GULO-59007 format. One record per residue (C-alpha): residue number from 1; residue in one letter; x, y, z. Coordinates in pm, 1 decimal. Last residue first. Layout:
BEGIN
<node><nr>NUM</nr><rest>A</rest><u>X</u><v>Y</v><w>Z</w></node>
...
This chain:
BEGIN
<node><nr>84</nr><rest>X</rest><u>-1579.8</u><v>-2301.5</v><w>5689.3</w></node>
<node><nr>83</nr><rest>X</rest><u>-1226.4</u><v>-2333.6</v><w>5623.5</w></node>
<node><nr>82</nr><rest>X</rest><u>-1229.8</u><v>-2451.4</v><w>5266.8</w></node>
<node><nr>81</nr><rest>X</rest><u>-1526.0</u><v>-2274.7</v><w>5168.2</w></node>
<node><nr>80</nr><rest>X</rest><u>-1379.0</u><v>-1924.3</v><w>5302.6</w></node>
<node><nr>79</nr><rest>X</rest><u>-1036.9</u><v>-2029.9</v><w>5128.9</w></node>
<node><nr>78</nr><rest>X</rest><u>-1262.5</u><v>-2077.6</v><w>4795.7</w></node>
<node><nr>77</nr><rest>X</rest><u>-1401.8</u><v>-1756.3</v><w>4826.4</w></node>
<node><nr>76</nr><rest>X</rest><u>-1099.9</u><v>-1570.4</v><w>4884.3</w></node>
<node><nr>75</nr><rest>X</rest><u>-924.3</u><v>-1737.0</v><w>4578.9</w></node>
<node><nr>74</nr><rest>X</rest><u>-1192.6</u><v>-1648.5</v><w>4340.9</w></node>
<node><nr>73</nr><rest>X</rest><u>-1193.7</u><v>-1297.5</v><w>4493.4</w></node>
<node><nr>72</nr><rest>X</rest><u>-784.7</u><v>-1247.4</v><w>4453.9</w></node>
<node><nr>71</nr><rest>X</rest><u>-850.1</u><v>-1397.9</v><w>4068.1</w></node>
<node><nr>70</nr><rest>X</rest><u>-1154.3</u><v>-1137.4</v><w>4021.7</w></node>
<node><nr>69</nr><rest>X</rest><u>-916.2</u><v>-869.7</v><w>4158.8</w></node>
<node><nr>68</nr><rest>X</rest><u>-592.4</u><v>-1023.2</v><w>3968.8</w></node>
<node><nr>67</nr><rest>X</rest><u>-783.7</u><v>-1009.0</v><w>3603.3</w></node>
<node><nr>66</nr><rest>X</rest><u>-891.8</u><v>-644.3</v><w>3647.6</w></node>
<node><nr>65</nr><rest>X</rest><u>-548.8</u><v>-546.5</v><w>3737.6</w></node>
<node><nr>64</nr><rest>X</rest><u>-417.6</u><v>-734.8</v><w>3428.7</w></node>
<node><nr>63</nr><rest>X</rest><u>-695.3</u><v>-610.4</v><w>3230.4</w></node>
<node><nr>62</nr><rest>X</rest><u>-614.3</u><v>-220.9</v><w>3370.4</w></node>
<node><nr>61</nr><rest>X</rest><u>-272.9</u><v>-265.6</v><w>3279.9</w></node>
<node><nr>60</nr><rest>X</rest><u>-344.2</u><v>-426.1</v><w>2932.7</w></node>
<node><nr>59</nr><rest>X</rest><u>-555.6</u><v>-101.9</v><w>2867.3</w></node>
<node><nr>58</nr><rest>X</rest><u>-313.4</u><v>127.0</v><w>2981.8</w></node>
<node><nr>57</nr><rest>X</rest><u>-80.7</u><v>-40.6</v><w>2751.0</w></node>
<node><nr>56</nr><rest>X</rest><u>-254.4</u><v>-33.0</v><w>2463.3</w></node>
<node><nr>55</nr><rest>X</rest><u>-361.1</u><v>368.0</v><w>2504.9</w></node>
<node><nr>54</nr><rest>X</rest><u>-24.0</u><v>447.5</v><w>2543.2</w></node>
<node><nr>53</nr><rest>X</rest><u>79.8</u><v>268.6</v><w>2225.3</w></node>
<node><nr>52</nr><rest>X</rest><u>-219.6</u><v>419.8</v><w>2063.5</w></node>
<node><nr>51</nr><rest>X</rest><u>-88.1</u><v>782.4</v><w>2171.6</w></node>
<node><nr>50</nr><rest>X</rest><u>303.1</u><v>695.6</v><w>2099.8</w></node>
<node><nr>49</nr><rest>X</rest><u>209.9</u><v>578.6</v><w>1680.9</w></node>
<node><nr>48</nr><rest>X</rest><u>206.9</u><v>215.2</v><w>1563.9</w></node>
<node><nr>47</nr><rest>X</rest><u>462.9</u><v>83.5</v><w>1432.5</w></node>
<node><nr>46</nr><rest>X</rest><u>463.3</u><v>-130.4</v><w>1104.2</w></node>
<node><nr>45</nr><rest>X</rest><u>727.3</u><v>-386.3</v><w>1054.1</w></node>
<node><nr>44</nr><rest>X</rest><u>462.0</u><v>-654.5</v><w>954.9</w></node>
<node><nr>43</nr><rest>X</rest><u>302.9</u><v>-378.6</v><w>667.8</w></node>
<node><nr>42</nr><rest>X</rest><u>-38.4</u><v>-477.7</v><w>537.5</w></node>
<node><nr>41</nr><rest>X</rest><u>-218.7</u><v>-587.3</v><w>871.3</w></node>
<node><nr>40</nr><rest>X</rest><u>-25.3</u><v>-334.7</v><w>1069.6</w></node>
<node><nr>39</nr><rest>X</rest><u>-129.2</u><v>-55.8</v><w>801.9</w></node>
<node><nr>38</nr><rest>X</rest><u>-473.2</u><v>-142.8</v><w>851.0</w></node>
<node><nr>37</nr><rest>X</rest><u>-528.9</u><v>-149.4</v><w>1226.8</w></node>
<node><nr>36</nr><rest>X</rest><u>-302.4</u><v>158.5</v><w>1215.3</w></node>
<node><nr>35</nr><rest>X</rest><u>-590.5</u><v>345.2</v><w>942.9</w></node>
<node><nr>34</nr><rest>X</rest><u>-876.5</u><v>218.3</v><w>1199.2</w></node>
<node><nr>33</nr><rest>X</rest><u>-731.5</u><v>367.6</v><w>1498.4</w></node>
<node><nr>32</nr><rest>X</rest><u>-657.1</u><v>687.0</v><w>1316.6</w></node>
<node><nr>31</nr><rest>X</rest><u>-997.3</u><v>705.7</v><w>1170.2</w></node>
<node><nr>30</nr><rest>X</rest><u>-1136.5</u><v>645.2</v><w>1518.1</w></node>
<node><nr>29</nr><rest>X</rest><u>-940.1</u><v>886.6</v><w>1681.8</w></node>
<node><nr>28</nr><rest>X</rest><u>-1010.7</u><v>1135.6</v><w>1418.6</w></node>
<node><nr>27</nr><rest>X</rest><u>-1378.1</u><v>1089.4</v><w>1405.7</w></node>
<node><nr>26</nr><rest>X</rest><u>-1387.6</u><v>1091.3</v><w>1791.1</w></node>
<node><nr>25</nr><rest>X</rest><u>-1223.7</u><v>1439.6</v><w>1772.1</w></node>
<node><nr>24</nr><rest>X</rest><u>-1406.8</u><v>1591.5</v><w>1521.7</w></node>
<node><nr>23</nr><rest>X</rest><u>-1757.7</u><v>1529.0</v><w>1737.5</w></node>
<node><nr>22</nr><rest>X</rest><u>-1999.0</u><v>1510.9</v><w>1505.9</w></node>
<node><nr>21</nr><rest>X</rest><u>-2017.2</u><v>1124.3</v><w>1402.9</w></node>
<node><nr>20</nr><rest>X</rest><u>-2163.3</u><v>997.8</v><w>1118.8</w></node>
<node><nr>19</nr><rest>X</rest><u>-2026.6</u><v>1272.4</v><w>868.3</w></node>
<node><nr>18</nr><rest>X</rest><u>-1690.5</u><v>1291.6</v><w>1053.0</w></node>
<node><nr>17</nr><rest>X</rest><u>-1651.1</u><v>919.4</v><w>1046.1</w></node>
<node><nr>16</nr><rest>X</rest><u>-1695.0</u><v>929.7</v><w>686.1</w></node>
<node><nr>15</nr><rest>X</rest><u>-1503.6</u><v>1187.0</v><w>607.8</w></node>
<node><nr>14</nr><rest>X</rest><u>-1257.3</u><v>1084.6</v><w>815.8</w></node>
<node><nr>13</nr><rest>X</rest><u>-1267.5</u><v>725.0</v><w>641.3</w></node>
<node><nr>12</nr><rest>X</rest><u>-1178.3</u><v>909.8</v><w>296.3</w></node>
<node><nr>11</nr><rest>X</rest><u>-895.2</u><v>1080.5</v><w>415.4</w></node>
<node><nr>10</nr><rest>X</rest><u>-770.8</u><v>735.3</v><w>582.2</w></node>
<node><nr>9</nr><rest>X</rest><u>-781.0</u><v>616.3</v><w>207.1</w></node>
<node><nr>8</nr><rest>X</rest><u>-649.1</u><v>920.6</v><w>33.2</w></node>
<node><nr>7</nr><rest>X</rest><u>-339.6</u><v>881.7</v><w>266.2</w></node>
<node><nr>6</nr><rest>X</rest><u>-323.3</u><v>511.7</v><w>227.5</w></node>
<node><nr>5</nr><rest>X</rest><u>-318.2</u><v>560.9</v><w>-161.6</w></node>
<node><nr>4</nr><rest>X</rest><u>-53.6</u><v>851.8</v><w>-123.9</w></node>
<node><nr>3</nr><rest>X</rest><u>202.5</u><v>594.1</v><w>107.1</w></node>
<node><nr>2</nr><rest>X</rest><u>168.6</u><v>341.6</v><w>-111.1</w></node>
<node><nr>1</nr><rest>X</rest><u>6.0</u><v>4.7</v><w>-21.0</w></node>
C-alpha cells in the first residue's frame, strides 16, 4: 500500500466518520485507529503512533488489574469455603 493511496484512504475514512459522528475528536481517533489497523495488516514492521501505544499499555494494565482482582476474589471464596 503506497503512501499516497493510504493518505487518500485515511481521508475517506475521516470524511465518513465525521459525517456519522459530529465530534471531530472522536472521528479523528476512529480514523487513526482504523488506519493503523489496516497498516498493521499490510506491513508487518508498521509502528503504532505513541498515543495508540499508550492506550494499549493502559488497557493491558487495566486488564491485568481486573484479572488479579477476580482471581483474588475467587481465592478468598475458596478459602472461606474450605475453612467453614
